[in-house]
C-alpha positions in Angstrom: 110.9 50.7 53.1 114.6 51.2 52.3 113.7 53.6 49.5 111.6 55.6 51.8 114.3 55.8 54.5 116.8 56.9 51.8 114.5 59.7 50.8 114.0 60.8 54.4 117.8 60.7 54.9 118.4 62.8 51.8 115.9 65.4 52.9 117.5 65.6 56.3 120.9 66.0 54.8 119.8 68.7 52.4 118.0 70.6 55.3 121.1 70.3 57.5 123.3 71.6 54.6 121.0 74.5 53.9 120.8 75.6 57.5 124.6 75.4 57.9 125.3 77.5 54.8 122.7 80.1 55.9 124.1 80.2 59.4 127.6 80.8 58.0 126.5 83.9 56.0 124.6 85.2 58.9 127.5 84.5 61.2 129.9 86.6 59.1 127.5 89.5 59.0 126.8 89.2 62.8 130.5 89.3 63.6 130.9 92.4 61.3 127.9 94.0 62.9 129.2 93.2 66.4 132.6 94.7 65.7 131.0 97.8 64.1 128.8 98.3 67.2 131.9 98.1 69.3 133.5 100.9 67.3 136.0 98.5 65.8 135.4 99.6 62.2 138.6 98.5 60.7 138.1 95.0 62.1 134.5 94.9 60.9 135.2 95.8 57.3 136.6 92.3 56.2 133.6 90.6 57.7 131.1 93.0 56.1 132.9 92.7 52.8 132.6 88.9 53.0 128.9 89.2 53.9 128.3 91.3 50.8 130.1 88.8 48.6 128.3 85.8 50.0 124.9 87.5 49.7 125.0 90.3 47.1 121.3 91.1 47.8 121.8 91.9 51.5 121.2 95.7 51.7 122.0 95.8 55.4 125.5 94.3 54.9 126.2 96.9 52.2 124.9 99.7 54.4 127.1 98.8 57.4 130.1 98.3 55.1 129.6 101.8 53.8 129.1 103.2 57.3 132.3 101.4 58.5 134.3 103.0 55.7 132.8 106.4 56.6 133.8 105.8 60.2 137.4 105.2 59.0 137.3 108.4 56.9 137.5 106.3 53.7 135.0 108.4 51.9 135.6 107.1 48.4 135.4 103.4 49.4 132.1 104.1 51.2 130.2 105.3 48.1 130.0 102.0 46.2 128.5 99.9 49.0 126.2 102.7 50.0 124.9 102.9 46.4 124.4 99.1 46.5 122.5 99.5 49.8 120.3 102.2 48.2 119.4 100.0 45.3 118.6 97.0 47.5 116.8 98.8 50.3 113.0 99.4 50.6 111.9 102.9 49.7 111.4 104.0 53.3 115.1 103.4 54.1 116.5 105.1 51.1 116.6 108.7 52.3 119.0 107.8 55.2 121.3 106.1 52.6 121.1 109.1 50.3 122.2 111.4 53.1 125.2 109.1 53.8 126.1 109.1 50.1 126.0 112.9 49.9 128.1 113.2 53.1 130.7 110.7 51.8 130.9 112.4 48.4 131.2 115.9 50.0 133.9 114.7 52.4 135.8 113.0 49.5 135.7 116.3 47.5 136.9 118.2 50.5 139.8 115.9 50.9 140.6 116.0 47.2 140.8 119.8 47.2 142.2 120.0 50.7 139.4 122.2 51.7 139.2 120.5 55.1 142.4 122.5 56.1 140.6 125.7 55.2 137.4 124.9 57.0 138.9 125.2 60.5 136.2 127.4 61.9 132.4 127.5 61.6 132.6 131.2 60.5 135.1 130.3 57.7 132.9 127.4 56.6 129.9 129.7 56.3 131.9 132.2 54.3 132.8 129.6 51.7 129.2 128.4 51.4 
């Protein structure tokens, strides 16, 4: 009887431990997502970074981390998490991520060559293209 109670207690402890560790990871991502949705992108980035480190197979955490960097005009930093999100995402979600990667790469190139200063009007942008 004592042996059976010990096994039941062990199972309960392991279940409690597993649910706490999963809740912590989800909590970190949820806080980052909440901050992101409030437009507090700089505040969201550390939480989203933690979420990607705690669960490196979480495509959504990588996607929102990349989007947070884009929202902060940190184009180069956005590319790596967006590429990770692309690799981890289901096929039907990948086109949206590709568009974000292209936008980030294009914006980074514009910043590197200071073309953003030249592109001050839609007509001028069209002429360069």
